[in-house]
ZAFITI-284583 format. One record per atom (N, C-alpha, C): residue number from 1; z, y, x; residue in one letter. Coordinates in Angstrom, 1 decimal. Example, Ala and Ser with C-alpha at 12.3 -4.5 7.8 and 13.67 -1.06 7.14 Angstrom:
// ZAFITI-284583
    k       w       v       u  r
    1     7.8    -5.7    13.2  a
    1     7.8    -4.5    12.3  a
    1     7.8    -3.3    13.2  a
    2     7.1    -2.2    12.8  s
    2     7.1    -1.1    13.7  s
    2     7.9     0.0    12.9  s
//
This chain:
// ZAFITI-284583
    k       w       v       u  r
    1     0.3    -1.0     0.8  x
    1     0.2    -0.1    -0.1  x
    1     0.3     1.4     0.8  x
    2    -1.3     2.0     0.5  x
    2    -1.0     3.1     1.4  x
    2    -0.6     4.7     0.4  x
    3    -0.4     5.6     1.0  x
    3     0.4     6.8     0.6  x
    3    -1.2     7.3    -0.5  x
    4    -0.3     7.5    -1.8  x
    4    -1.8     8.0    -2.8  x
    4    -2.4     6.7    -3.7  x
    5    -2.0     5.5    -3.2  x
    5    -3.1     4.6    -3.7  x
    5    -2.6     4.1    -5.1  x
    6    -3.3     3.8    -5.9  x
    6    -2.6     3.1    -6.8  x
    6    -3.6     1.4    -6.9  x
    7    -3.4     0.8    -7.9  x
    7    -4.0    -0.7    -7.8  x
    7    -5.6    -0.6    -7.9  x
    8    -5.9     0.3    -8.3  x
    8    -7.5     0.2    -8.7  x
    8    -8.1     0.7    -7.7  x
    9    -7.5     1.8    -6.6  x
    9    -8.1     2.1    -5.2  x
    9    -7.9     1.1    -4.4  x
   10    -6.7     0.6    -4.3  x
   10    -6.6    -0.8    -3.4  x
   10    -7.7    -1.6    -3.5  x
   11    -8.0    -2.0    -4.9  x
   11    -9.0    -2.7    -5.1  x
   11   -10.6    -2.3    -4.6  x
   12   -10.7    -0.8    -4.8  x
   12   -11.6    -0.4    -4.3  x
   12   -11.9    -0.2    -2.6  x
   13   -11.0    -0.2    -1.8  x
   13   -10.8    -0.1    -0.6  x
   13   -10.9    -1.5     0.1  x
   14   -10.6    -2.9    -0.8  x
   14   -11.0    -3.7    -0.5  x
   14   -12.5    -4.3    -1.1  x
   15   -13.2    -3.6    -1.4  x
   15   -14.4    -3.8    -1.8  x
   15   -14.7    -4.5    -3.3  x
   16   -13.7    -4.2    -3.9  x
   16   -14.2    -4.5    -5.4  x
   16   -14.1    -3.3    -6.5  x
   17   -14.8    -3.9    -7.6  x
   17   -14.5    -2.2    -8.3  x
   17   -13.0    -1.7    -8.5  x
   18   -13.0    -0.6    -8.9  x
   18   -11.7     0.3    -8.9  x
   18   -11.9     0.6   -10.7  x
   19   -11.6    -0.7   -11.1  x
   19   -11.3    -0.9   -12.5  x
   19   -10.3    -0.9   -13.2  x
   20    -9.7    -1.0   -14.5  x
   20    -8.6    -1.6   -15.0  x
   20    -8.2    -3.0   -14.5  x
   21    -9.8    -3.5   -15.1  x
   21    -9.7    -4.9   -14.8  x
   21    -9.2    -5.5   -13.2  x
   22    -9.6    -4.9   -12.6  x
   22    -9.1    -5.3   -10.9  x
   22    -7.8    -4.7   -11.0  x
   23    -7.1    -3.7   -11.4  x
   23    -6.0    -3.1   -11.3  x
   23    -5.1    -4.0   -11.9  x
   24    -5.6    -4.6   -12.9  x
   24    -4.7    -5.8   -13.9  x
   24    -4.7    -7.2   -13.2  x
   25    -5.9    -7.6   -12.5  x
   25    -5.5    -8.6   -11.4  x
   25    -4.5    -8.5   -10.4  x
   26    -4.8    -7.4    -9.8  x
   26    -3.5    -7.4    -8.6  x
   26    -2.0    -7.2    -9.3  x
   27    -2.0    -6.7   -10.7  x
   27    -0.5    -6.5   -11.0  x
   27    -0.2    -8.1   -11.8  x
   28    -1.1    -8.8   -11.9  x
   28    -1.1   -10.3   -12.2  x
   28    -0.7   -11.0   -11.5  x
   29    -1.2   -10.7   -10.0  x
   29    -1.0   -11.7    -9.1  x
   29     0.8   -11.1    -8.6  x
   30     1.2   -10.0    -9.0  x
   30     2.6    -9.8    -8.4  x
   30     3.8   -10.0    -9.1  x
   31     3.5   -10.4   -10.6  x
   31     4.4   -10.0   -11.3  x
   31     4.7   -11.7   -11.7  x
   32     5.8   -11.7   -11.6  x
   32     7.1   -11.1   -11.4  x
   32     7.5   -11.3    -9.8  x
   33     7.1   -12.2    -8.9  x
   33     7.6   -11.9    -7.7  x
   33     6.4   -11.5    -6.8  x
   34     6.5   -10.6    -5.8  x
   34     5.5   -10.4    -5.0  x
   34     6.2   -10.3    -3.4  x
   35     5.4   -10.3    -2.5  x
   35     6.0   -10.3    -1.1  x
   35     7.3    -9.7    -0.7  x
   36     7.6    -8.7    -1.2  x
   36     8.5    -7.8    -0.7  x
   36     9.9    -7.8    -1.9  x
   37     9.5    -7.8    -3.3  x
   37    10.4    -7.9    -4.4  x
   37    10.1    -8.2    -5.3  x
   38    10.8    -8.2    -6.5  x
   38    10.6    -8.7    -7.5  x
   38    10.1    -7.5    -8.4  x
   39     8.7    -8.1    -9.0  x
   39     8.2    -6.7    -9.5  x
   39     7.5    -6.9   -11.1  x
   40     8.4    -6.2   -11.7  x
   40     7.7    -5.4   -13.0  x
   40     6.4    -5.2   -13.4  x
   41     6.0    -5.3   -14.5  x
   41     4.3    -4.8   -14.9  x
   41     4.8    -3.6   -15.5  x
   42     4.1    -2.8   -15.4  x
   42     4.1    -1.2   -16.2  x
   42     2.6    -1.0   -16.4  x
   43     2.7     0.2   -17.4  x
   43     1.4     0.9   -17.7  x
   43     1.1     1.0   -16.2  x
   44    -0.6     0.9   -16.2  x
   44    -1.3     1.0   -15.1  x
   44    -1.9     2.8   -15.2  x
   45    -1.3     3.4   -15.9  x
   45    -1.3     4.9   -15.7  x
   45     0.0     5.4   -15.0  x
   46     0.8     4.8   -15.0  x
   46     2.3     4.6   -14.2  x
   46     2.4     4.0   -12.9  x
   47     0.9     3.7   -12.6  x
   47     1.5     2.6   -11.2  x
   47     1.0     1.2   -11.4  x
   48     1.4     0.5   -12.7  x
   48     1.0    -0.6   -13.2  x
   48     1.9    -1.4   -12.7  x
   49     3.0    -1.2   -11.3  x
   49     4.2    -1.9   -11.2  x
   49     5.1    -1.3   -10.5  x
   50     6.4    -1.7   -10.9  x
   50     7.7    -1.2   -10.6  x
   50     8.6    -2.2    -9.9  x
   51     9.4    -1.8    -9.0  x
   51    10.2    -2.7    -8.1  x
   51    11.4    -2.8    -8.9  x
   52    11.7    -4.0    -9.1  x
   52    13.2    -4.3    -9.6  x
   52    14.4    -3.4    -9.0  x
   53    15.2    -2.6    -9.3  x
   53    16.2    -1.9    -8.4  x
   53    15.9    -0.5    -8.2  x
   54    14.5    -0.1    -8.2  x
   54    14.3     0.8    -7.5  x
   54    13.7     1.5    -8.5  x
   55    14.0     3.2    -8.6  x
   55    13.1     4.3    -9.5  x
   55    12.0     4.5    -8.9  x
   56    11.1     4.7    -9.9  x
   56     9.7     5.3    -9.4  x
   56     8.8     3.8    -9.4  x
   57     7.3     3.8    -8.9  x
   57     6.6     2.9    -9.1  x
   57     6.1     2.3    -7.4  x
   58     5.1     2.2    -7.1  x
   58     4.9     1.8    -5.8  x
   58     4.9     3.1    -5.0  x
   59     5.1     2.3    -3.7  x
   59     5.5     3.3    -2.4  x
   59     4.7     3.3    -1.3  x
   60     4.2     3.9    -0.3  x
   60     3.4     3.4     0.9  x
   60     4.4     2.5     1.5  x
   61     3.8     1.3     2.0  x
   61     4.1     0.3     2.8  x
   61     4.5    -0.7     1.8  x
   62     4.6    -0.7     0.4  x
   62     4.7    -2.0    -0.4  x
   62     4.0    -3.0     0.2  x
   63     4.3    -4.1     0.2  x
   63     3.2    -5.1     0.4  x
   63     3.0    -5.9    -0.8  x
   64     1.8    -6.3    -1.3  x
   64     1.2    -6.9    -2.4  x
   64     0.5    -7.8    -2.3  x
   65     0.6    -9.1    -2.9  x
   65    -0.5   -10.3    -2.9  x
   65    -1.5    -9.5    -3.8  x
   66    -2.7   -10.7    -3.0  x
   66    -4.2   -10.4    -3.8  x
   66    -4.5   -11.3    -4.8  x
   67    -5.1   -11.3    -5.6  x
   67    -5.4   -12.7    -6.4  x
   67    -6.0   -13.4    -5.8  x
   68    -5.8   -14.5    -6.1  x
   68    -6.5   -16.0    -5.2  x
   68    -7.6   -16.1    -5.1  x
   69    -8.4   -15.2    -5.9  x
   69    -9.7   -15.8    -6.2  x
   69   -10.9   -14.6    -5.1  x
   70   -10.0   -13.4    -4.7  x
   70   -10.5   -12.5    -4.2  x
   70   -10.4   -12.9    -2.6  x
   71   -11.5   -12.4    -1.8  x
   71   -11.8   -12.8    -0.3  x
   71   -12.0   -11.3     0.0  x
   72   -10.9   -10.9     0.7  x
   72   -10.7    -9.7     1.3  x
   72   -11.1    -9.9     2.7  x
   73   -11.6    -8.6     3.1  x
   73   -11.8    -8.4     4.5  x
   73   -10.3    -8.0     5.5  x
   74    -9.4    -8.8     6.2  x
   74    -8.7    -8.6     6.7  x
   74    -8.6    -7.0     7.3  x
   75    -9.3    -6.6     8.1  x
   75    -9.4    -5.1     8.5  x
   75    -9.4    -4.5     7.4  x
   76    -9.5    -4.6     6.2  x
   76    -9.3    -3.3     5.0  x
   76    -8.0    -3.5     4.6  x
   77    -7.3    -4.4     5.0  x
   77    -5.7    -4.6     4.6  x
   77    -5.2    -3.3     5.2  x
//
């Protein structure tokens, strides 16, 4: 997760369309448990994911799982 990114922009950076469907795919890959913490789903307009026990949504440096069927360039991560 980089500063200013949302789930759709993460998808775009990795070569996938920056759409609600791509954002939802990342959201589903991380709920309920992602690599850094337990996540809960929130509205895509509010970031799409919220870390349990922390106010606010995604933060720079948060690590996320990608959907299993996505083959992403490791250099883009």
